C-alpha positions, 0 to 999 in steps of 0.5 A, spaced: 510 465 497 507 468 504 503 474 504 501 478 510 497 484 511 502 491 512 498 492 519 499 485 522 506 485 520 507 492 524 503 489 530 509 483 530 515 487 528 513 495 528 513 500 523 521 501 523 522 494 521 516 494 516 519 500 513 527 498 512 524 491 509 521 495 503 525 501 502 520 506 505 521 512 511 517 509 517 512 516 516 510 512 509 508 506 513 504 510 518 501 514 513 498 508 509 496 504 516 492 511 518 489 511 511 486 504 512 490 503 505 490 495 503 497 493 503 500 486 503 508 484 504 510 478 500 516 474 501 519 472 495 523 465 494 529 468 496 527 471 502 526 478 500 519 482 501 515 486 496 510 490 497 503 490 494 497 495 495 490 492 492 485 498 490 479 498 486 480 500 478 479 506 477 481 508 484 478 515 483 471 517 480 471 520 473 466 525 470 465 526 463 464 534 462 459 537 456 465 538 452 467 531 452 474 532 457 474 527 463 476 530 470 476 526 476 472 528 481 
């Protein structure tokens, strides 16, 4: 199983090819790269690719109000 950062794949093969590989539009690849998301392309045993994102959990800070309700900050 080969794991390559999306940014590296795009440098070698372009955004359009990366988009076709994982089944999204080229604009989604562009936005992901611009926003600095940590996305990796993983080559499966059968030669296909899947994309995975590595991000912190929880992804957004949450605060608890005085009433006990949780809201995102």
